[in-house]
PDB file of N, CA, C and O in Angstrom:
ATOM      1  N   MET A   1      23.899  -9.813   2.024  1.00  0.00           N
ATOM      2  CA  MET A   1      23.361  -9.519   3.307  1.00  0.00           C
ATOM      3  C   MET A   1      23.909  -8.135   3.750  1.00  0.00           C
ATOM      4  O   MET A   1      25.062  -7.810   3.466  1.00  0.00           O
ATOM      5  N   LEU A   2      23.096  -7.344   4.431  1.00  0.00           N
ATOM      6  CA  LEU A   2      23.534  -6.067   4.893  1.00  0.00           C
ATOM      7  C   LEU A   2      24.538  -6.223   6.019  1.00  0.00           C
ATOM      8  O   LEU A   2      24.379  -7.098   6.871  1.00  0.00           O
ATOM      9  N   GLN A   3      25.538  -5.415   6.036  1.00  0.00           N
ATOM     10  CA  GLN A   3      26.458  -5.299   7.117  1.00  0.00           C
ATOM     11  C   GLN A   3      25.921  -4.489   8.225  1.00  0.00           C
ATOM     12  O   GLN A   3      25.065  -3.632   8.003  1.00  0.00           O
ATOM     13  N   THR A   4      26.410  -4.730   9.486  1.00  0.00           N
ATOM     14  CA  THR A   4      25.955  -3.996  10.605  1.00  0.00           C
ATOM     15  C   THR A   4      26.058  -2.492  10.435  1.00  0.00           C
ATOM     16  O   THR A   4      25.180  -1.760  10.891  1.00  0.00           O
ATOM     17  N   SER A   5      27.145  -2.004   9.769  1.00  0.00           N
ATOM     18  CA  SER A   5      27.316  -0.599   9.513  1.00  0.00           C
ATOM     19  C   SER A   5      26.168  -0.089   8.646  1.00  0.00           C
ATOM     20  O   SER A   5      25.663   1.015   8.854  1.00  0.00           O
ATOM     21  N   GLN A   6      25.762  -0.903   7.674  1.00  0.00           N
ATOM     22  CA  GLN A   6      24.617  -0.477   6.756  1.00  0.00           C
ATOM     23  C   GLN A   6      23.326  -0.442   7.512  1.00  0.00           C
ATOM     24  O   GLN A   6      22.509   0.463   7.335  1.00  0.00           O
ATOM     25  N   LEU A   7      23.133  -1.466   8.390  1.00  0.00           N
ATOM     26  CA  LEU A   7      21.900  -1.473   9.198  1.00  0.00           C
ATOM     27  C   LEU A   7      21.827  -0.316  10.111  1.00  0.00           C
ATOM     28  O   LEU A   7      20.725   0.164  10.375  1.00  0.00           O
ATOM     29  N   ASN A   8      22.927   0.179  10.622  1.00  0.00           N
ATOM     30  CA  ASN A   8      22.957   1.355  11.522  1.00  0.00           C
ATOM     31  C   ASN A   8      22.483   2.617  10.850  1.00  0.00           C
ATOM     32  O   ASN A   8      22.075   3.565  11.522  1.00  0.00           O
ATOM     33  N   GLU A   9      22.529   2.645   9.544  1.00  0.00           N
ATOM     34  CA  GLU A   9      22.114   3.766   8.800  1.00  0.00           C
ATOM     35  C   GLU A   9      20.565   3.792   8.567  1.00  0.00           C
ATOM     36  O   GLU A   9      20.014   4.802   8.127  1.00  0.00           O
ATOM     37  N   ILE A  10      19.929   2.722   8.855  1.00  0.00           N
ATOM     38  CA  ILE A  10      18.518   2.624   8.665  1.00  0.00           C
ATOM     39  C   ILE A  10      17.789   2.726  10.107  1.00  0.00           C
ATOM     40  O   ILE A  10      18.219   2.110  11.082  1.00  0.00           O
ATOM     41  N   SER A  11      16.763   3.474  10.149  1.00  0.00           N
ATOM     42  CA  SER A  11      16.081   3.672  11.419  1.00  0.00           C
ATOM     43  C   SER A  11      15.293   2.369  11.767  1.00  0.00           C
ATOM     44  O   SER A  11      14.953   1.568  10.897  1.00  0.00           O
ATOM     45  N   THR A  12      15.039   2.218  13.036  1.00  0.00           N
ATOM     46  CA  THR A  12      14.293   1.062  13.534  1.00  0.00           C
ATOM     47  C   THR A  12      12.885   1.011  12.872  1.00  0.00           C
ATOM     48  O   THR A  12      12.408  -0.059  12.493  1.00  0.00           O
ATOM     49  N   LEU A  13      12.263   2.147  12.749  1.00  0.00           N
ATOM     50  CA  LEU A  13      11.009   2.234  12.119  1.00  0.00           C
ATOM     51  C   LEU A  13      11.097   1.762  10.632  1.00  0.00           C
ATOM     52  O   LEU A  13      10.273   0.974  10.167  1.00  0.00           O
ATOM     53  N   GLU A  14      12.102   2.264   9.927  1.00  0.00           N
ATOM     54  CA  GLU A  14      12.274   1.787   8.519  1.00  0.00           C
ATOM     55  C   GLU A  14      12.547   0.293   8.378  1.00  0.00           C
ATOM     56  O   GLU A  14      12.150  -0.327   7.392  1.00  0.00           O
ATOM     57  N   LEU A  15      13.236  -0.290   9.386  1.00  0.00           N
ATOM     58  CA  LEU A  15      13.497  -1.678   9.318  1.00  0.00           C
ATOM     59  C   LEU A  15      12.192  -2.446   9.604  1.00  0.00           C
ATOM     60  O   LEU A  15      11.909  -3.435   8.927  1.00  0.00           O
ATOM     61  N   ALA A  16      11.419  -2.023  10.562  1.00  0.00           N
ATOM     62  CA  ALA A  16      10.198  -2.591  10.864  1.00  0.00           C
ATOM     63  C   ALA A  16       9.206  -2.543   9.728  1.00  0.00           C
ATOM     64  O   ALA A  16       8.504  -3.515   9.449  1.00  0.00           O
ATOM     65  N   GLN A  17       9.158  -1.370   9.063  1.00  0.00           N
ATOM     66  CA  GLN A  17       8.286  -1.164   7.951  1.00  0.00           C
ATOM     67  C   GLN A  17       8.698  -2.038   6.749  1.00  0.00           C
ATOM     68  O   GLN A  17       7.837  -2.547   6.032  1.00  0.00           O
ATOM     69  N   ALA A  18       9.980  -2.205   6.537  1.00  0.00           N
ATOM     70  CA  ALA A  18      10.487  -3.061   5.510  1.00  0.00           C
ATOM     71  C   ALA A  18      10.102  -4.511   5.692  1.00  0.00           C
ATOM     72  O   ALA A  18       9.755  -5.212   4.742  1.00  0.00           O
ATOM     73  N   LEU A  19      10.174  -4.946   6.952  1.00  0.00           N
ATOM     74  CA  LEU A  19       9.791  -6.243   7.281  1.00  0.00           C
ATOM     75  C   LEU A  19       8.284  -6.458   7.140  1.00  0.00           C
ATOM     76  O   LEU A  19       7.851  -7.520   6.694  1.00  0.00           O
ATOM     77  N   MET A  20       7.500  -5.480   7.509  1.00  0.00           N
ATOM     78  CA  MET A  20       6.033  -5.609   7.325  1.00  0.00           C
ATOM     79  C   MET A  20       5.725  -5.620   5.823  1.00  0.00           C
ATOM     80  O   MET A  20       4.851  -6.371   5.388  1.00  0.00           O
ATOM     81  N   GLU A  21       6.424  -4.806   5.020  1.00  0.00           N
ATOM     82  CA  GLU A  21       6.144  -4.868   3.616  1.00  0.00           C
ATOM     83  C   GLU A  21       6.504  -6.217   3.009  1.00  0.00           C
ATOM     84  O   GLU A  21       5.770  -6.727   2.163  1.00  0.00           O
ATOM     85  N   ARG A  22       7.607  -6.793   3.421  1.00  0.00           N
ATOM     86  CA  ARG A  22       8.053  -8.046   2.971  1.00  0.00           C
ATOM     87  C   ARG A  22       7.054  -9.166   3.292  1.00  0.00           C
ATOM     88  O   ARG A  22       6.783 -10.039   2.467  1.00  0.00           O
ATOM     89  N   LEU A  23       6.517  -9.110   4.517  1.00  0.00           N
ATOM     90  CA  LEU A  23       5.579 -10.178   4.958  1.00  0.00           C
ATOM     91  C   LEU A  23       4.136  -9.908   4.665  1.00  0.00           C
ATOM     92  O   LEU A  23       3.319 -10.810   4.853  1.00  0.00           O
ATOM     93  N   SER A  24       3.765  -8.759   4.228  1.00  0.00           N
ATOM     94  CA  SER A  24       2.385  -8.517   3.830  1.00  0.00           C
ATOM     95  C   SER A  24       1.914  -9.347   2.666  1.00  0.00           C
ATOM     96  O   SER A  24       2.640  -9.562   1.695  1.00  0.00           O
ATOM     97  N   ILE A  25       0.734  -9.794   2.773  1.00  0.00           N
ATOM     98  CA  ILE A  25       0.110 -10.606   1.676  1.00  0.00           C
ATOM     99  C   ILE A  25      -0.457  -9.575   0.618  1.00  0.00           C
ATOM    100  O   ILE A  25      -1.346  -8.775   0.910  1.00  0.00           O
ATOM    101  N   THR A  26       0.080  -9.649  -0.536  1.00  0.00           N
ATOM    102  CA  THR A  26      -0.384  -8.766  -1.607  1.00  0.00           C
ATOM    103  C   THR A  26      -1.707  -9.286  -2.189  1.00  0.00           C
ATOM    104  O   THR A  26      -2.041 -10.462  -2.049  1.00  0.00           O
ATOM    105  N   PRO A  27      -2.415  -8.427  -2.813  1.00  0.00           N
ATOM    106  CA  PRO A  27      -3.692  -8.857  -3.449  1.00  0.00           C
ATOM    107  C   PRO A  27      -3.510 -10.014  -4.434  1.00  0.00           C
ATOM    108  O   PRO A  27      -4.393 -10.865  -4.549  1.00  0.00           O
ATOM    109  N   ASP A  28      -2.393 -10.059  -5.138  1.00  0.00           N
ATOM    110  CA  ASP A  28      -2.087 -11.116  -6.088  1.00  0.00           C
ATOM    111  C   ASP A  28      -1.889 -12.497  -5.346  1.00  0.00           C
ATOM    112  O   ASP A  28      -2.148 -13.554  -5.923  1.00  0.00           O
ATOM    113  N   ASP A  29      -1.438 -12.454  -4.096  1.00  0.00           N
ATOM    114  CA  ASP A  29      -1.156 -13.640  -3.379  1.00  0.00           C
ATOM    115  C   ASP A  29      -2.336 -13.994  -2.413  1.00  0.00           C
ATOM    116  O   ASP A  29      -2.285 -15.022  -1.738  1.00  0.00           O
ATOM    117  N   TRP A  30      -3.391 -13.144  -2.352  1.00  0.00           N
ATOM    118  CA  TRP A  30      -4.400 -13.323  -1.367  1.00  0.00           C
ATOM    119  C   TRP A  30      -5.039 -14.714  -1.321  1.00  0.00           C
ATOM    120  O   TRP A  30      -5.128 -15.354  -0.273  1.00  0.00           O
ATOM    121  N   HIS A  31      -5.483 -15.155  -2.513  1.00  0.00           N
ATOM    122  CA  HIS A  31      -6.194 -16.469  -2.627  1.00  0.00           C
ATOM    123  C   HIS A  31      -5.212 -17.628  -2.203  1.00  0.00           C
ATOM    124  O   HIS A  31      -5.633 -18.588  -1.557  1.00  0.00           O
ATOM    125  N   ARG A  32      -4.006 -17.523  -2.551  1.00  0.00           N
ATOM    126  CA  ARG A  32      -3.035 -18.551  -2.303  1.00  0.00           C
ATOM    127  C   ARG A  32      -2.652 -18.662  -0.831  1.00  0.00           C
ATOM    128  O   ARG A  32      -2.392 -19.752  -0.322  1.00  0.00           O
ATOM    129  N   LEU A  33      -2.621 -17.432  -0.113  1.00  0.00           N
ATOM    130  CA  LEU A  33      -2.085 -17.355   1.292  1.00  0.00           C
ATOM    131  C   LEU A  33      -3.179 -17.038   2.263  1.00  0.00           C
ATOM    132  O   LEU A  33      -2.885 -17.000   3.458  1.00  0.00           O
ATOM    133  N   LYS A  34      -4.412 -16.805   1.881  1.00  0.00           N
ATOM    134  CA  LYS A  34      -5.388 -16.331   2.816  1.00  0.00           C
ATOM    135  C   LYS A  34      -5.638 -17.232   4.039  1.00  0.00           C
ATOM    136  O   LYS A  34      -6.052 -16.772   5.103  1.00  0.00           O
ATOM    137  N   SER A  35      -5.363 -18.555   3.839  1.00  0.00           N
ATOM    138  CA  SER A  35      -5.597 -19.491   4.915  1.00  0.00           C
ATOM    139  C   SER A  35      -4.289 -20.009   5.471  1.00  0.00           C
ATOM    140  O   SER A  35      -4.297 -20.881   6.340  1.00  0.00           O
ATOM    141  N   ASN A  36      -3.208 -19.517   5.015  1.00  0.00           N
ATOM    142  CA  ASN A  36      -1.825 -19.937   5.499  1.00  0.00           C
ATOM    143  C   ASN A  36      -1.555 -19.332   6.870  1.00  0.00           C
ATOM    144  O   ASN A  36      -1.220 -18.153   6.977  1.00  0.00           O
ATOM    145  N   ARG A  37      -1.696 -20.115   7.888  1.00  0.00           N
ATOM    146  CA  ARG A  37      -1.628 -19.523   9.303  1.00  0.00           C
ATOM    147  C   ARG A  37      -0.295 -18.902   9.544  1.00  0.00           C
ATOM    148  O   ARG A  37      -0.265 -17.816  10.121  1.00  0.00           O
ATOM    149  N   ASN A  38       0.822 -19.482   9.160  1.00  0.00           N
ATOM    150  CA  ASN A  38       2.117 -18.958   9.359  1.00  0.00           C
ATOM    151  C   ASN A  38       2.218 -17.551   8.643  1.00  0.00           C
ATOM    152  O   ASN A  38       2.713 -16.596   9.242  1.00  0.00           O
ATOM    153  N   ALA A  39       1.785 -17.451   7.469  1.00  0.00           N
ATOM    154  CA  ALA A  39       1.868 -16.261   6.655  1.00  0.00           C
ATOM    155  C   ALA A  39       1.045 -15.187   7.326  1.00  0.00           C
ATOM    156  O   ALA A  39       1.481 -14.043   7.461  1.00  0.00           O
ATOM    157  N   ARG A  40      -0.090 -15.545   7.726  1.00  0.00           N
ATOM    158  CA  ARG A  40      -1.048 -14.558   8.343  1.00  0.00           C
ATOM    159  C   ARG A  40      -0.515 -14.124   9.637  1.00  0.00           C
ATOM    160  O   ARG A  40      -0.599 -12.933   9.936  1.00  0.00           O
ATOM    161  N   ALA A  41       0.042 -14.996  10.461  1.00  0.00           N
ATOM    162  CA  ALA A  41       0.515 -14.600  11.780  1.00  0.00           C
ATOM    163  C   ALA A  41       1.751 -13.713  11.591  1.00  0.00           C
ATOM    164  O   ALA A  41       1.900 -12.723  12.308  1.00  0.00           O
ATOM    165  N   SER A  42       2.644 -14.042  10.643  1.00  0.00           N
ATOM    166  CA  SER A  42       3.845 -13.298  10.387  1.00  0.00           C
ATOM    167  C   SER A  42       3.540 -11.875   9.961  1.00  0.00           C
ATOM    168  O   SER A  42       4.198 -10.922  10.379  1.00  0.00           O
ATOM    169  N   GLU A  43       2.514 -11.756   9.110  1.00  0.00           N
ATOM    170  CA  GLU A  43       2.060 -10.492   8.641  1.00  0.00           C
ATOM    171  C   GLU A  43       1.524  -9.626   9.897  1.00  0.00           C
ATOM    172  O   GLU A  43       1.831  -8.439  10.009  1.00  0.00           O
ATOM    173  N   GLN A  44       0.815 -10.202  10.707  1.00  0.00           N
ATOM    174  CA  GLN A  44       0.252  -9.478  11.863  1.00  0.00           C
ATOM    175  C   GLN A  44       1.446  -9.116  12.881  1.00  0.00           C
ATOM    176  O   GLN A  44       1.464  -8.011  13.423  1.00  0.00           O
ATOM    177  N   VAL A  45       2.351  -9.989  13.100  1.00  0.00           N
ATOM    178  CA  VAL A  45       3.432  -9.695  14.027  1.00  0.00           C
ATOM    179  C   VAL A  45       4.296  -8.522  13.512  1.00  0.00           C
ATOM    180  O   VAL A  45       4.686  -7.646  14.284  1.00  0.00           O
ATOM    181  N   ALA A  46       4.587  -8.520  12.198  1.00  0.00           N
ATOM    182  CA  ALA A  46       5.348  -7.501  11.595  1.00  0.00           C
ATOM    183  C   ALA A  46       4.616  -6.125  11.740  1.00  0.00           C
ATOM    184  O   ALA A  46       5.223  -5.095  12.036  1.00  0.00           O
ATOM    185  N   ALA A  47       3.259  -6.181  11.510  1.00  0.00           N
ATOM    186  CA  ALA A  47       2.533  -4.924  11.716  1.00  0.00           C
ATOM    187  C   ALA A  47       2.590  -4.490  13.144  1.00  0.00           C
ATOM    188  O   ALA A  47       2.695  -3.292  13.407  1.00  0.00           O
ATOM    189  N   ALA A  48       2.524  -5.425  14.107  1.00  0.00           N
ATOM    190  CA  ALA A  48       2.599  -5.042  15.513  1.00  0.00           C
ATOM    191  C   ALA A  48       3.935  -4.390  15.846  1.00  0.00           C
ATOM    192  O   ALA A  48       3.984  -3.442  16.630  1.00  0.00           O
ATOM    193  N   MET A  49       5.023  -4.892  15.254  1.00  0.00           N
ATOM    194  CA  MET A  49       6.339  -4.296  15.504  1.00  0.00           C
ATOM    195  C   MET A  49       6.308  -2.821  15.029  1.00  0.00           C
ATOM    196  O   MET A  49       6.839  -1.945  15.711  1.00  0.00           O
ATOM    197  N   VAL A  50       5.698  -2.555  13.887  1.00  0.00           N
ATOM    198  CA  VAL A  50       5.634  -1.153  13.438  1.00  0.00           C
ATOM    199  C   VAL A  50       4.932  -0.276  14.445  1.00  0.00           C
ATOM    200  O   VAL A  50       5.423   0.794  14.803  1.00  0.00           O
ATOM    201  N   PHE A  51       3.780  -0.732  14.902  1.00  0.00           N
ATOM    202  CA  PHE A  51       3.028  -0.001  15.879  1.00  0.00           C
ATOM    203  C   PHE A  51       3.755   0.182  17.206  1.00  0.00           C
ATOM    204  O   PHE A  51       3.622   1.238  17.826  1.00  0.00           O
ATOM    205  N   LEU A  52       4.531  -0.823  17.669  1.00  0.00           N
ATOM    206  CA  LEU A  52       5.282  -0.740  18.826  1.00  0.00           C
ATOM    207  C   LEU A  52       6.395   0.411  18.710  1.00  0.00           C
ATOM    208  O   LEU A  52       6.565   1.257  19.588  1.00  0.00           O
ATOM    209  N   VAL A  53       7.095   0.342  17.577  1.00  0.00           N
ATOM    210  CA  VAL A  53       8.111   1.333  17.351  1.00  0.00           C
ATOM    211  C   VAL A  53       7.490   2.712  17.269  1.00  0.00           C
ATOM    212  O   VAL A  53       8.130   3.681  17.677  1.00  0.00           O
ATOM    213  N   LYS A  54       6.317   2.844  16.781  1.00  0.00           N
ATOM    214  CA  LYS A  54       5.637   4.149  16.763  1.00  0.00           C
ATOM    215  C   LYS A  54       4.933   4.545  18.048  1.00  0.00           C
ATOM    216  O   LYS A  54       4.210   5.539  18.127  1.00  0.00           O
ATOM    217  N   ASN A  55       5.182   3.716  19.043  1.00  0.00           N
ATOM    218  CA  ASN A  55       4.636   3.976  20.363  1.00  0.00           C
ATOM    219  C   ASN A  55       3.100   3.984  20.399  1.00  0.00           C
ATOM    220  O   ASN A  55       2.472   4.854  21.003  1.00  0.00           O
ATOM    221  N   GLU A  56       2.518   2.968  19.720  1.00  0.00           N
ATOM    222  CA  GLU A  56       1.050   2.734  19.701  1.00  0.00           C
ATOM    223  C   GLU A  56       0.776   1.303  20.174  1.00  0.00           C
ATOM    224  O   GLU A  56       0.460   0.412  19.385  1.00  0.00           O
ATOM    225  N   PRO A  57       0.909   1.119  21.481  1.00  0.00           N
ATOM    226  CA  PRO A  57       0.792  -0.187  22.003  1.00  0.00           C
ATOM    227  C   PRO A  57      -0.575  -0.837  21.876  1.00  0.00           C
ATOM    228  O   PRO A  57      -0.663  -2.062  21.790  1.00  0.00           O
ATOM    229  N   HIS A  58      -1.632  -0.058  21.861  1.00  0.00           N
ATOM    230  CA  HIS A  58      -2.914  -0.671  21.711  1.00  0.00           C
ATOM    231  C   HIS A  58      -3.147  -1.239  20.328  1.00  0.00           C
ATOM    232  O   HIS A  58      -3.790  -2.279  20.180  1.00  0.00           O
ATOM    233  N   GLU A  59      -2.641  -0.582  19.337  1.00  0.00           N
ATOM    234  CA  GLU A  59      -2.673  -1.082  17.887  1.00  0.00           C
ATOM    235  C   GLU A  59      -1.816  -2.330  17.791  1.00  0.00           C
ATOM    236  O   GLU A  59      -2.184  -3.313  17.147  1.00  0.00           O
ATOM    237  N   ALA A  60      -0.612  -2.269  18.476  1.00  0.00           N
ATOM    238  CA  ALA A  60       0.290  -3.413  18.442  1.00  0.00           C
ATOM    239  C   ALA A  60      -0.358  -4.632  19.072  1.00  0.00           C
ATOM    240  O   ALA A  60      -0.241  -5.735  18.539  1.00  0.00           O
ATOM    241  N   GLN A  61      -1.042  -4.453  20.202  1.00  0.00           N
ATOM    242  CA  GLN A  61      -1.657  -5.542  20.900  1.00  0.00           C
ATOM    243  C   GLN A  61      -2.746  -6.147  20.045  1.00  0.00           C
ATOM    244  O   GLN A  61      -2.847  -7.371  19.959  1.00  0.00           O
ATOM    245  N   ALA A  62      -3.575  -5.313  19.399  1.00  0.00           N
ATOM    246  CA  ALA A  62      -4.567  -5.932  18.532  1.00  0.00           C
ATOM    247  C   ALA A  62      -3.973  -6.802  17.358  1.00  0.00           C
ATOM    248  O   ALA A  62      -4.577  -7.801  16.970  1.00  0.00           O
ATOM    249  N   ARG A  63      -2.858  -6.430  16.840  1.00  0.00           N
ATOM    250  CA  ARG A  63      -2.174  -7.219  15.784  1.00  0.00           C
ATOM    251  C   ARG A  63      -1.657  -8.482  16.370  1.00  0.00           C
ATOM    252  O   ARG A  63      -1.756  -9.550  15.766  1.00  0.00           O
ATOM    253  N   LEU A  64      -1.086  -8.369  17.584  1.00  0.00           N
ATOM    254  CA  LEU A  64      -0.484  -9.555  18.209  1.00  0.00           C
ATOM    255  C   LEU A  64      -1.615 -10.536  18.563  1.00  0.00           C
ATOM    256  O   LEU A  64      -1.388 -11.742  18.468  1.00  0.00           O
ATOM    257  N   GLU A  65      -2.825 -10.092  18.969  1.00  0.00           N
ATOM    258  CA  GLU A  65      -3.928 -10.971  19.245  1.00  0.00           C
ATOM    259  C   GLU A  65      -4.392 -11.662  18.062  1.00  0.00           C
ATOM    260  O   GLU A  65      -4.776 -12.829  18.140  1.00  0.00           O
ATOM    261  N   GLN A  66      -4.382 -10.958  16.861  1.00  0.00           N
ATOM    262  CA  GLN A  66      -4.718 -11.531  15.605  1.00  0.00           C
ATOM    263  C   GLN A  66      -3.720 -12.637  15.237  1.00  0.00           C
ATOM    264  O   GLN A  66      -4.091 -13.700  14.738  1.00  0.00           O
ATOM    265  N   ALA A  67      -2.511 -12.362  15.487  1.00  0.00           N
ATOM    266  CA  ALA A  67      -1.362 -13.347  15.127  1.00  0.00           C
ATOM    267  C   ALA A  67      -1.604 -14.619  16.007  1.00  0.00           C
ATOM    268  O   ALA A  67      -1.563 -15.738  15.495  1.00  0.00           O
ATOM    269  N   VAL A  68      -1.855 -14.434  17.328  1.00  0.00           N
ATOM    270  CA  VAL A  68      -2.143 -15.611  18.196  1.00  0.00           C
ATOM    271  C   VAL A  68      -3.363 -16.340  17.742  1.00  0.00           C
ATOM    272  O   VAL A  68      -3.410 -17.567  17.828  1.00  0.00           O
ATOM    273  N   GLY A  69      -4.362 -15.631  17.258  1.00  0.00           N
ATOM    274  CA  GLY A  69      -5.566 -16.310  16.740  1.00  0.00           C
ATOM    275  C   GLY A  69      -5.259 -17.106  15.572  1.00  0.00           C
ATOM    276  O   GLY A  69      -5.825 -18.194  15.469  1.00  0.00           O
ATOM    277  N   TRP A  70      -4.420 -16.719  14.645  1.00  0.00           N
ATOM    278  CA  TRP A  70      -4.032 -17.477  13.539  1.00  0.00           C
ATOM    279  C   TRP A  70      -3.264 -18.705  13.935  1.00  0.00           C
ATOM    280  O   TRP A  70      -3.452 -19.784  13.374  1.00  0.00           O
ATOM    281  N   LEU A  71      -2.394 -18.533  14.910  1.00  0.00           N
ATOM    282  CA  LEU A  71      -1.540 -19.643  15.342  1.00  0.00           C
ATOM    283  C   LEU A  71      -2.337 -20.745  16.173  1.00  0.00           C
ATOM    284  O   LEU A  71      -2.110 -21.947  16.038  1.00  0.00           O
ATOM    285  N   ASP A  72      -3.237 -20.257  16.995  1.00  0.00           N
ATOM    286  CA  ASP A  72      -4.011 -21.232  17.806  1.00  0.00           C
ATOM    287  C   ASP A  72      -5.313 -21.688  17.125  1.00  0.00           C
ATOM    288  O   ASP A  72      -6.142 -22.382  17.712  1.00  0.00           O
ATOM    289  N   LYS A  73      -5.450 -21.264  15.859  1.00  0.00           N
ATOM    290  CA  LYS A  73      -6.609 -21.678  14.972  1.00  0.00           C
ATOM    291  C   LYS A  73      -7.951 -21.226  15.538  1.00  0.00           C
ATOM    292  O   LYS A  73      -8.970 -21.854  15.252  1.00  0.00           O
ATOM    293  N   SER A  74      -7.985 -20.143  16.340  1.00  0.00           N
ATOM    294  CA  SER A  74      -9.277 -19.602  16.784  1.00  0.00           C
ATOM    295  C   SER A  74      -9.839 -18.623  15.817  1.00  0.00           C
ATOM    296  O   SER A  74     -10.977 -18.199  16.023  1.00  0.00           O
ATOM    297  N   ILE A  75      -9.143 -18.207  14.751  1.00  0.00           N
ATOM    298  CA  ILE A  75      -9.717 -17.374  13.650  1.00  0.00           C
ATOM    299  C   ILE A  75      -9.395 -18.068  12.333  1.00  0.00           C
ATOM    300  O   ILE A  75      -8.434 -18.826  12.208  1.00  0.00           O
ATOM    301  N   SER A  76     -10.248 -17.768  11.360  1.00  0.00           N
ATOM    302  CA  SER A  76     -10.015 -18.249  10.015  1.00  0.00           C
ATOM    303  C   SER A  76     -10.160 -17.144   8.986  1.00  0.00           C
ATOM    304  O   SER A  76     -10.665 -16.070   9.312  1.00  0.00           O
ATOM    305  N   ALA A  77      -9.747 -17.369   7.793  1.00  0.00           N
ATOM    306  CA  ALA A  77      -9.867 -16.357   6.747  1.00  0.00           C
ATOM    307  C   ALA A  77     -11.321 -16.077   6.416  1.00  0.00           C
ATOM    308  O   ALA A  77     -12.141 -16.992   6.331  1.00  0.00           O
ATOM    309  N   PRO A  78     -11.627 -14.806   6.232  1.00  0.00           N
ATOM    310  CA  PRO A  78     -12.957 -14.495   5.780  1.00  0.00           C
ATOM    311  C   PRO A  78     -13.053 -14.773   4.342  1.00  0.00           C
ATOM    312  O   PRO A  78     -12.031 -14.866   3.662  1.00  0.00           O
ATOM    313  N   PRO A  79     -14.303 -14.920   3.808  1.00  0.00           N
ATOM    314  CA  PRO A  79     -14.427 -15.117   2.356  1.00  0.00           C
ATOM    315  C   PRO A  79     -13.932 -13.949   1.558  1.00  0.00           C
ATOM    316  O   PRO A  79     -13.874 -12.827   2.060  1.00  0.00           O
ATOM    317  N   CYS A  80     -13.575 -14.196   0.326  1.00  0.00           N
ATOM    318  CA  CYS A  80     -13.023 -13.086  -0.513  1.00  0.00           C
ATOM    319  C   CYS A  80     -14.153 -12.037  -0.726  1.00  0.00           C
ATOM    320  O   CYS A  80     -15.282 -12.379  -1.077  1.00  0.00           O
ATOM    321  N   PRO A  81     -13.817 -10.817  -0.512  1.00  0.00           N
ATOM    322  CA  PRO A  81     -14.866  -9.728  -0.617  1.00  0.00           C
ATOM    323  C   PRO A  81     -15.401  -9.538  -1.968  1.00  0.00           C
ATOM    324  O   PRO A  81     -16.498  -8.998  -2.106  1.00  0.00           O
ATOM    325  N   THR A  82     -14.678  -9.962  -3.038  1.00  0.00           N
ATOM    326  CA  THR A  82     -15.149  -9.784  -4.383  1.00  0.00           C
ATOM    327  C   THR A  82     -15.971 -10.959  -4.939  1.00  0.00           C
ATOM    328  O   THR A  82     -16.599 -10.845  -5.992  1.00  0.00           O
ATOM    329  N   HIS A  83     -15.958 -12.053  -4.236  1.00  0.00           N
ATOM    330  CA  HIS A  83     -16.852 -13.265  -4.705  1.00  0.00           C
ATOM    331  C   HIS A  83     -18.307 -12.994  -4.247  1.00  0.00           C
ATOM    332  O   HIS A  83     -18.622 -12.521  -3.155  1.00  0.00           O
ATOM    333  N   GLY A  84     -19.135 -13.359  -5.228  1.00  0.00           N
ATOM    334  CA  GLY A  84     -20.554 -13.286  -4.931  1.00  0.00           C
ATOM    335  C   GLY A  84     -21.229 -11.900  -5.132  1.00  0.00           C
ATOM    336  O   GLY A  84     -22.434 -11.733  -4.942  1.00  0.00           O
ATOM    337  N   HIS A  85     -20.392 -10.931  -5.523  1.00  0.00           N
ATOM    338  CA  HIS A  85     -21.002  -9.598  -5.710  1.00  0.00           C
ATOM    339  C   HIS A  85     -21.086  -9.289  -7.211  1.00  0.00           C
ATOM    340  O   HIS A  85     -20.126  -9.404  -7.973  1.00  0.00           O
ATOM    341  N   LYS A  86     -22.247  -8.909  -7.553  1.00  0.00           N
ATOM    342  CA  LYS A  86     -22.527  -8.557  -8.978  1.00  0.00           C
ATOM    343  C   LYS A  86     -22.317  -7.057  -9.166  1.00  0.00           C
ATOM    344  O   LYS A  86     -22.729  -6.248  -8.335  1.00  0.00           O
ATOM    345  N   THR A  87     -21.670  -6.706 -10.271  1.00  0.00           N
ATOM    346  CA  THR A  87     -21.532  -5.302 -10.580  1.00  0.00           C
ATOM    347  C   THR A  87     -22.613  -4.876 -11.573  1.00  0.00           C
ATOM    348  O   THR A  87     -22.931  -5.635 -12.489  1.00  0.00           O
ATOM    349  N   THR A  88     -23.183  -3.678 -11.413  1.00  0.00           N
ATOM    350  CA  THR A  88     -24.220  -3.292 -12.348  1.00  0.00           C
ATOM    351  C   THR A  88     -23.730  -2.236 -13.176  1.00  0.00           C
ATOM    352  O   THR A  88     -24.450  -1.750 -14.048  1.00  0.00           O
TER     353      THR A  88
END
């Protein structure tokens, strides 16, 4: 675990970006986690934190609204964009 002195050497933006990266759903995990409400909400909250630190409140609010939608079950995962498409 990082010590407080080590954390002080990392900017707030870098910490928020690291958390966002950690909580982001990768393409390899998409099918497994696409409907996991906690994972999806966590991903959106972390993204909102990055936008807040960057002083972009409108972008942050949009991510927070998405997070709430996942938590209150008012939104669901879209279908996989690669399914059903034929390549020529």
